[in-house]
N, C-alpha and C positions, 0 to 999 in steps of 0.2 A: 672565105666568104663571109662577109658581114651582112647580117640582117638585123634592120630595125623594124621593130613590130609595134605599130601603133593601133591599138584596138581597145573596145569596150569590153567585148566578152569573147572568149575564145578557150578551146581546151588545147593545151601544148603539150605535146608528147615529143621529146627529144631523145632519140636513140643514142646519138653519139653527138658530143660536143659540150658546149657550155652554155648556160644562161646567166645572164648579168642582169639582176633587178635593179633597177634605177634608184629604188628607195634605199639600197644597201650603200649607195653613194651619197646619201644625204638628201636626195629629192623628196619633197613633201607631199606636192600635188593636191594642195587645197584650194588652188586659184588665187591664193593671196600671196604666199611665200614665192619669191624668184628662185627658180630651179636651174637657170642656165649652167652655172659652174658644175653642180652635181651631175647634170645630164651630160655635160661635156667630159666629165670625169669618167663616167660610164662608158662612153664612146671610146675615148682615148685607151682605156683598159680593153676593151674588146680589139681594138686594133693591135695591141701588144701582146695579145695571147697567141701562142703559136700553132695551139690545136685548133683545128676548126671542125664544124661551123661554130660561130659564136653568136648569140642570140641576145641584143640588148632588149629587155623585157620591160614595157610600160604598164603597170598592173592597172586593171580595170577599176572603172568609178574613181579615177583621180583626174584633176585638171591641173596639168602641169603648165606652169606660167614661165615662158622663155624667151630669150632672145635668140641671136643667131647662133646656130652649131655648126660645127666643122666635122664633116663625115669623111675620113681618109680612106684608102685602101690599103 
């Protein structure tokens, strides 16, 4: 199962699974930089991870500027 979490504030506890932080894929989140490729890379990486659950984490206090994204199962 793939969870995409869009949040400003949240306490995240994951007992099993993997968390992919979109900033580790090059997303800047400053509201100016175009983050589509980095966000898509994070979503694609999540799809290719065999262990579940996978959480794609958008850190709080960031403004991600993006075009269309594809989320596949």
